[in-house]
Each structure stands twice: as C-alpha cells, then as structure tokens.
One Martini backbone bead per residue (centre of mass of N, CA, C, O) as a GRO file, in nm:
protein
  202
    1PRO     BB    1  10.580  10.612   8.558
    2GLU     BB    2  10.501  10.287   8.544
    3ALA     BB    3  10.643   9.996   8.454
    4ALA     BB    4  10.585   9.671   8.340
    5SER     BB    5  10.901   9.664   8.339
    6PRO     BB    6  11.214   9.655   8.347
    7LEU     BB    7  11.475   9.847   8.204
    8GLY     BB    8  11.694   9.651   8.346
    9PHE     BB    9  11.975   9.405   8.377
   10VAL     BB   10  12.212   9.412   8.631
   11THR     BB   11  12.551   9.293   8.624
   12TYR     BB   12  12.837   9.154   8.815
   13GLY     BB   13  13.165   9.039   8.692
   14THR     BB   14  13.308   8.817   8.533
   15THR     BB   15  13.317   8.691   8.223
   16ALA     BB   16  13.225   8.404   8.301
   17GLU     BB   17  12.985   8.492   8.478
   18GLN     BB   18  12.833   8.652   8.257
   19LYS     BB   19  12.784   8.417   8.060
   20ASN     BB   20  12.619   8.247   8.256
   21ILE     BB   21  12.398   8.458   8.310
   22GLN     BB   22  12.307   8.501   8.017
   23ALA     BB   23  12.208   8.212   7.965
   24LYS     BB   24  11.999   8.204   8.198
   25TRP     BB   25  11.838   8.457   8.115
   26GLU     BB   26  11.743   8.362   7.835
   27LYS     BB   27  11.586   8.119   7.946
   28LEU     BB   28  11.403   8.277   8.148
   29GLN     BB   29  11.278   8.493   7.949
   30LYS     BB   30  11.078   8.302   7.790
   31GLY     BB   31  10.877   8.289   8.059
   32LEU     BB   32  10.861   8.616   8.029
   33GLU     BB   33  10.643   8.809   7.874
   34ASP     BB   34  10.725   9.115   7.989
   35TRP     BB   35  11.068   9.052   7.956
   36GLU     BB   36  11.180   9.017   7.659
   37ASN     BB   37  11.310   9.337   7.634
   38VAL     BB   38  11.509   9.304   7.861
   39PRO     BB   39  11.814   9.411   7.925
   40HIS     BB   40  12.149   9.305   7.952
   41LEU     BB   41  12.394   9.452   8.191
   42PRO     BB   42  12.716   9.417   8.192
   43THR     BB   43  12.973   9.438   8.444
   44ARG     BB   44  13.202   9.500   8.654
   45PRO     BB   45  13.311   9.381   8.957
   46ASP     BB   46  13.359   9.705   9.055
   47CYS     BB   47  13.091   9.866   9.030
   48VAL     BB   48  13.004   9.932   9.325
   49ALA     BB   49  13.270  10.065   9.417
   50ILE     BB   50  13.272  10.291   9.206
   51GLY     BB   51  12.996  10.415   9.272
   52THR     BB   52  13.062  10.479   9.568
   53GLY     BB   53  13.305  10.663   9.508
   54ILE     BB   54  13.156  10.874   9.341
   55MET     BB   55  12.945  10.958   9.552
   56GLY     BB   56  13.153  11.046   9.765
   57ALA     BB   57  13.296  11.263   9.594
   58VAL     BB   58  13.045  11.438   9.547
   59SER     BB   59  12.958  11.487   9.850
   60HIS     BB   60  13.269  11.628   9.889
   61GLY     BB   61  13.345  11.802   9.625
   62ARG     BB   62  13.565  11.620   9.426
   63LEU     BB   63  13.337  11.608   9.193
   64SER     BB   64  13.327  11.785   8.880
   65THR     BB   65  13.184  12.015   8.653
   66PHE     BB   66  13.205  12.231   8.370
   67VAL     BB   67  13.006  12.516   8.289
   68GLU     BB   68  12.861  12.716   8.054
   69ILE     BB   69  12.766  13.059   8.092
   70PRO     BB   70  12.581  13.285   7.975
   71GLY     BB   71  12.773  13.588   8.011
   72LYS     BB   72  13.022  13.422   8.112
   73LYS     BB   73  13.364  13.372   8.134
   74LYS     BB   74  13.345  13.166   8.361
   75PRO     BB   75  13.321  12.867   8.461
   76LYS     BB   76  13.106  12.637   8.635
   77ALA     BB   77  13.071  12.443   8.897
   78GLN     BB   78  12.937  12.102   8.890
   79LEU     BB   79  12.789  11.842   8.980
   80ALA     BB   80  12.816  11.527   8.845
   81ILE     BB   81  12.610  11.427   9.072
   82ARG     BB   82  12.268  11.385   9.163
   83VAL     BB   83  12.140  11.320   9.485
   84GLN     BB   84  11.818  11.166   9.573
   85ASN     BB   85  11.609  11.107   9.823
   86VAL     BB   86  11.371  10.840   9.851
   87ALA     BB   87  11.088  10.669   9.903
   88PRO     BB   88  11.051  10.309   9.956
   89VAL     BB   89  10.771  10.398  10.071
   90ALA     BB   90  10.442  10.413  10.187
   91VAL     BB   91  10.246  10.671  10.352
   92GLY     BB   92   9.975  10.665  10.590
   93VAL     BB   93   9.633  10.765  10.697
   94THR     BB   94   9.389  10.704  10.960
   95PHE     BB   95   9.052  10.758  11.078
   96ASN     BB   96   8.869  10.783  11.403
   97TYR     BB   97   8.548  10.910  11.548
   98ASN     BB   98   8.465  10.621  11.732
   99GLY     BB   99   8.693  10.492  11.929
  100GLY     BB  100   8.787  10.246  11.715
  101GLN     BB  101   8.593  10.129  11.535
  102LYS     BB  102   8.624   9.903  11.287
  103ASP     BB  103   8.390  10.041  11.077
  104LYS     BB  104   8.518  10.368  11.115
  105TRP     BB  105   8.737  10.387  10.916
  106THR     BB  106   8.904  10.562  10.703
  107PRO     BB  107   9.034  10.613  10.426
  108ILE     BB  108   9.339  10.605  10.306
  109LYS     BB  109   9.591  10.853  10.328
  110THR     BB  110   9.839  10.963  10.128
  111ILE     BB  111  10.143  11.120  10.207
  112PHE     BB  112  10.372  10.915  10.098
  113ASP     BB  113  10.503  10.811   9.814
  114PHE     BB  114  10.661  10.659   9.595
  115ASP     BB  115  10.957  10.831   9.514
  116ARG     BB  116  10.949  11.047   9.714
  117ARG     BB  117  11.073  11.301   9.859
  118VAL     BB  118  11.237  11.339  10.143
  119PRO     BB  119  11.173  11.499  10.415
  120ALA     BB  120  11.318  11.708  10.660
  121GLY     BB  121  11.048  11.686  10.814
  122PRO     BB  122  10.763  11.673  10.956
  123TYR     BB  123  10.428  11.587  10.929
  124ALA     BB  124  10.147  11.794  10.929
  125ILE     BB  125   9.836  11.773  11.123
  126ASP     BB  126   9.532  11.935  11.131
  127LEU     BB  127   9.337  11.944  11.437
  128SER     BB  128   8.991  11.963  11.543
  129ALA     BB  129   8.712  11.930  11.731
  130ALA     BB  130   8.513  12.057  11.529
  131GLU     BB  131   8.582  11.876  11.289
  132CYS     BB  132   8.531  11.603  11.433
  133ALA     BB  133   8.229  11.650  11.489
  134ILE     BB  134   8.145  11.641  11.191
  135HIS     BB  135   8.261  11.362  11.120
  136ARG     BB  136   8.108  11.201  11.342
  137LYS     BB  137   7.818  11.273  11.195
  138GLY     BB  138   7.861  11.265  10.870
  139GLU     BB  139   7.861  11.569  10.721
  140ALA     BB  140   8.120  11.613  10.529
  141ALA     BB  141   8.063  11.452  10.259
  142ASN     BB  142   7.828  11.683  10.155
  143MET     BB  143   8.045  11.911  10.158
  144SER     BB  144   8.181  12.189  10.103
  145GLU     BB  145   8.441  12.378  10.185
  146GLU     BB  146   8.274  12.624  10.271
  147ASP     BB  147   8.066  12.471  10.450
  148PHE     BB  148   8.273  12.343  10.640
  149LEU     BB  149   8.396  12.606  10.758
  150LYS     BB  150   8.128  12.708  10.869
  151ALA     BB  151   8.068  12.466  11.054
  152VAL     BB  152   8.321  12.495  11.227
  153LYS     BB  153   8.259  12.776  11.337
  154ASP     BB  154   7.992  12.694  11.473
  155ARG     BB  155   8.129  12.466  11.663
  156GLU     BB  156   8.289  12.695  11.842
  157ALA     BB  157   8.073  12.725  12.021
  158ALA     BB  158   7.975  12.688  12.349
  159LYS     BB  159   7.731  12.477  12.300
  160TYR     BB  160   7.961  12.260  12.169
  161ILE     BB  161   8.149  12.145  12.389
  162PRO     BB  162   8.048  11.851  12.435
  163GLU     BB  163   8.091  11.765  12.138
  164ARG     BB  164   8.395  11.826  12.123
  165GLU     BB  165   8.482  11.643  12.353
  166GLN     BB  166   8.390  11.374  12.225
  167ALA     BB  167   8.557  11.401  11.965
  168ALA     BB  168   8.837  11.409  12.104
  169LEU     BB  169   8.813  11.135  12.266
  170ASN     BB  170   8.739  10.961  11.981
  171LEU     BB  171   8.998  11.010  11.847
  172ARG     BB  172   9.177  10.831  11.585
  173VAL     BB  173   9.521  10.736  11.486
  174GLN     BB  174   9.676  10.572  11.192
  175ILE     BB  175   9.972  10.444  11.085
  176VAL     BB  176  10.086  10.356  10.752
  177GLN     BB  177  10.238  10.097  10.535
  178LYS     BB  178  10.395  10.040  10.209
  179PHE     BB  179  10.637   9.811  10.057
  180THR     BB  180  10.451   9.766   9.805
  181ARG     BB  181  10.261   9.862   9.544
  182ASP     BB  182  10.071   9.578   9.574
  183GLY     BB  183  10.031   9.598   9.866
  184GLU     BB  184   9.970   9.623  10.200
  185TRP     BB  185   9.863   9.778  10.469
  186ILE     BB  186  10.063   9.865  10.757
  187LYS     BB  187  10.088   9.893  11.081
  188ILE     BB  188  10.228  10.175  11.272
  189GLY     BB  189  10.205  10.139  11.564
  190ASP     BB  190   9.995  10.301  11.759
  191VAL     BB  191   9.715  10.423  11.853
  192MET     BB  192   9.603  10.759  11.843
  193SER     BB  193   9.523  11.054  12.077
  194PRO     BB  194   9.574  11.384  11.998
  195LEU     BB  195   9.312  11.528  12.177
  196ALA     BB  196   9.423  11.365  12.431
  197VAL     BB  197   9.497  11.368  12.774
  198VAL     BB  198   9.721  11.137  12.926
  199GLU     BB  199   9.815  10.978  13.185
  200LYS     BB  200  10.072  10.770  13.267
  201ASP     BB  201   9.879  10.574  13.464
  202GLU     BB  202   9.648  10.511  13.219
   0.00000   0.00000   0.00000
C-alpha cells in the first residue's frame, strides 16, 4: 500500500554537511503538514559506494550468510541481500475497434503497475477478429464471460467473414506509460494494427 508520506529522508555527507542539512530540513519540515514525522537518517559520505559494493558482492556470490536448516547438520549459504528489479513506471494498453476514431478508444487497461516485478519476457495479448467484431458492435459490455465465448464461436462461422475482416482492419492498439503515480498516461510509440498485414511501401 502507498504511504501518505516518505518513510524516511536519507542523506549522506560529512558531519558538518549533515548538521547543515538537518537544520534546513527541520525548518522546511514545519511547512509540510504530512511530513512532520518523517525521520532524517544521516549516513556516511561513502554510503552509496558501500551499498554499490555490497550489491555487487552479492550478485557475484561473494557475500552470503549461513542459516541453520532444521534436520540438517550443515548450515546452508544464503545470499545476504536479495535484489529484485521492479517497474519504475506503469504500462497500459488501450484498444480502438473503429479505425482509430478519437472517441472510440477503450478505457486504459494496466498491464504492469508501479513496483511490480519486471517480467523476463514480453507480455502477450491474444486477439482474434471474431472477438474484435463483437467489441466493434458494442455487444461485449453486457455479456457474461460464457455468453461472450459463445458469441465468439458463433462469429467464427463462414457467413461472418466480411464482418471479421472489417473488425481486423479497423483494430488499433496503443501502448501507454505513466511515469508518476498521479500523472497522466503518455502514448508510447505509434498506433498499431496487429491484425492487418501492411506492405512496406504502403
């Protein structure tokens, strides 16, 4: 869960620098209503260098701790620090089933939210012309999942080929990102037409 204020304010530098920062922080803190109880945590000048060295040693397996495992005679080595990469931004996607008309884009669906573990591979989105045909007509909003799957199967019949073709040609997908939690979604890259094959010279 998100906190209303930072958990702490970490600074690093010499003793004289830290005292100066502390005095300025206390003065500034009085004007920040939600930050009154945020602690100031002064550290050594080489704080960043030490932290970087520790992380490097852990990643190369040169720094570990030994833990006792019940039922085992010998202790087992365990990494001293576990580092996990998380997404610093939120990633979303929006669809348009009407050739990119401005007022026809769907609400943005968040794919990866802030602080979520970064995936090892690409995120797959399954799309079919039959599904797009149903969305294009606006029928999916009032359907249950079971009714939607049934409607998709029905749209796969040969008589719906022209409808599926139009749905595929008019499908547009836009990837968006949000760089701050309370910020706006920003378009990333061009609008894509994943169900239409376009020649290079078109």
